[in-house]
N, C-alpha and C positions, 0 to 999 in steps of 0.2 A: 952057587953064587946067590946071595940074597938080593932081591930087588927091593928098592925103597918103597915103603908104604905110600909115600907121596913125593913126587919129583916135579918141580915147576921150573920151566926155563923161559926167561925173558917175557914175563907176564905184564901186560899193560892194559889198563882199563880207563876209559874216560866217560864222564857224564856230561852231555851237551858240550863236547869238545874240551872240557876241563879235565886234565889228567888227575885221576884218583890213585892210580898205581902206575909206576913207571919202571919197566925193565927188571921186575922182581924174579930172582932165580934162587932156588935152594933145594936141598934134598933132606927129607926127614928120616932120622934113624928109627929103627924098629924098637918097639917096647918102651918108649919114653912118654912121660907126661910133659907136654910142651905148651907154654903160655905164649900168646901173641899179644904184645902190648905196644901202646903208642898213644899219642894225644887224640882227642876227638877229631874226626875227619881225616885220620891217617890212612884209612883204607883197610882196616882190620876185617870188618864184616864183608867188604867188597872182595877181599882176597879169598875168603872162604866160598862166597857165592860164585865167584868166577871159576874157582877150582872145580866146583861141583856142577858147572854148566847152568847155573840158575840165572846168570846175567851174561850178556855177550862180552867178549874180550877183544881188544884192538889187535893184540898179538899175544903169542905165548903158547907153549906146549905144556900140557898137564898129563902126567901118567900116574896111575894108581896100581902099585905092584906090577909095573911095567906095561900096563895096558890103558887105553882110554877109559874115562869114568863110565861111559855108556856100557862098557863090558864088565864093569866091576861094581855096579850099584849095590849088589848084595853084600859086598865087602865093607861098605861104608855106612856107618850110623851117624845121622845128622840130627843135631838138636838145635833148631832155629831160635832166634830171639822170641821171647814169649809174646811181645807186643805185635809180632808179625802174624799172629794166628787168630782166626775167627773163633773165639771161645763161646759164641752163642750157638754154634753148630749143635743140633740136637743129638748128642751121643754121650754114652757114659764112659767112665774111666777105663773099664775093662776092654771095651771095644776099641778105644784109642790104642791101648797097648797091643791088642791083637793085630792091629794094622802092621806092626813091626814084623809079623810072621808071613805077610802076603808074598814076599819075595821067595820064601821057601816053598810056598804052596803051588805056584804056577797060577795061570789065569782062571781055571775052571773049578778048582777044588775049593770047597767051603771050609773054613776053619772048624776043626772038630775038637774032641776031648784033649788031644795032645797039645794043640795050640792054646786052648783055654788053661791047661795046667801050667804051661810055660809062662803064659801071661800072668797068671796068679803068682807064680814064683817071682817074677820080675817086680810085681807090685809089692810083694813081701820085702824084697831087697831094698826098696825105697820107703818102706814103712807105710804103705797105702792100701793094704789088704782090705781094711774096713770101708774103703771108699770105692770099691769096685763098681757098685751099681749107681754111684752118684753121677749126676749130670756134670759135665766138665765146667759148665757156666756157673755152677754152685760152689766151685772150689776156690780157695784162696790162691794168690799168686804163687806162693811157695809150693802148694799142693799141685797146682797145674804144672809147675816145673818138674816136680817129681814124676808126674805121669809121663811127661815127655822123655825123661831119662829112662823110665821103665820101658817105654816103647822102643827106644834105641837099644836097650839091653835085650829085648825080645828078639831083635833082629839078629843078634849074635854075630856082629860085624868084627872085622879085624882092625879097622881104622875108625875111630870116633872123632867127629868134628862138632864142637859145641860153641855156639855163638852167645857169649855173655851169660852163661848159666847161673851166675851168682847175683845178677842184677835183680834188686827188689825182692829177694827172698829173706826169710827169717833165719835166725842163727841155727835153729835145728835143721832146716833144709840145707844150709851151707855145710853143716857138719855131715849130713847124709850124702851130699854130693862128693865131698872130700873122701869119705870112706869108700864110696863107689869107684872113684878114680883110682884109689889104691888097689882095689880088687881087680879092676881092669888091667892095671899094670902087672899085677901078680900073674894074671892069665896070659901075659905076653902081648897084650893089645897095645896099640899106639893111640894116643889121645892128644888132639890139638884143641886148645881152649882160648877163645878170644876173652881177654881178661882186662879189667880196668883198675883193680885195686893193687897198686904197686907194693903196698906194705906186706902182702901175703905171697908174693911171687916166689921168694926163696923157700918158703914153707911148703908151697903146693906143687912146684914144678921141678923137673930135672933139667930141662932145656928152656931157653927163652928166645923169642924172636922180637927184635926191636924194629918197629915199622913206622915210617912217616912218609907216605907216598912211595918212597924208595926203601929197600931193605937196608937198614943201617948196621945190624949185627944179628947173628944167629949162632947159638952154641950152648954149651953147658952153662947153667946159671952162675956158677962161681966165677967163670971167666968172662961172661957176657954182661951180667947185670951189675955194672960198675958205675960209679958216679960220673965218670967222663962220658961213657956211652949213653947214659940216661940224659945227661945234659945235651948231648948231640941230638938225641931223639926228640926231646921236649923243648929244647931251646930255652928262651926266657921264661917259659911257663913253669919251670922247675926251680923251687927254692931250696938251696943247699944251706942248711943251718949249721951243720958241723960235719966235716969230712969223715970224722971217725964214727959218727952216728948215722948210719945209713937209714935207719928207721925214721929218724927225724927228717931226713932229707926227702924220703919218698912219700911220706904222708902228705906232703904239700903238692904233690903232682896231681893235677886234675885237668 
C-alpha cells in the first residue's frame, strides 16, 4: 500500500487571531506536478510553511509518507521564496548547493569529493557550472533561484515543495525550472509549487489546488481548473472576457 507523499488533515493557521487557513484537508498523489494557486493573502505560502513546521499551526495533522515531518526531513526538498533569504551571507554558489547534502552526511562528516561531484552535477542541471565559485550576493535574481533549485536537487528528495520559484526570474530561468520539473516527474518525484501566473497552470501542472483561506478545489487540472471554480476562488477579482477563451479570462487574474 502506497502512503501519500503529503497528507494534511484539518489544518488551520492564524496570524494575530486572524484566520489565514481554515480547516484545510487534502492528500497529495505521488509522482505529480501540483500547482497551488489563489489570490494574494489566500494562505498559499502559509500552507507550505505550516506543513513543514516553519510556522505554528492552530490545529491540524501533517504526515509525509505516513510519518511526521521531523522524521522525514531528508525526503523533502524545500525551495523558499527568494526574498526570504539573506543573500549577503558570505558564501559561494557551490557551498550553498553542497548544503543540500548535509542530511546524507550526518553531523560530523565533512563533505568530500562525492558531495562536491554531486553538487557540480546539480549546478550543471540548472546551467550554473560557471558560477560555482561566485559569491551568491553577486548573482542575479534568476541565478540565485537556480542555485536554490540545485541545492534542492542535491538533497535527492522524494517530495519537493517550491514557494513561488517563477517570481522575478528571466525567461531562460523559467524555462530551466520547467525542464527541471519535468525531469523530477520522470524520476517519480512529487512536486508542489506555489504559483501566481494562471495563464501557465494548464501547461506546467498535472494537478491544481485552488486555495482562498479554505481549500476550494483540488484535483487534475482538466477537471479542477475551470471558469466556475476560478471565479469561486478569486471572486470579483477575476475578469471573464469570454467563456470559450480561458486564456483571456485568466490573464486578468492577479
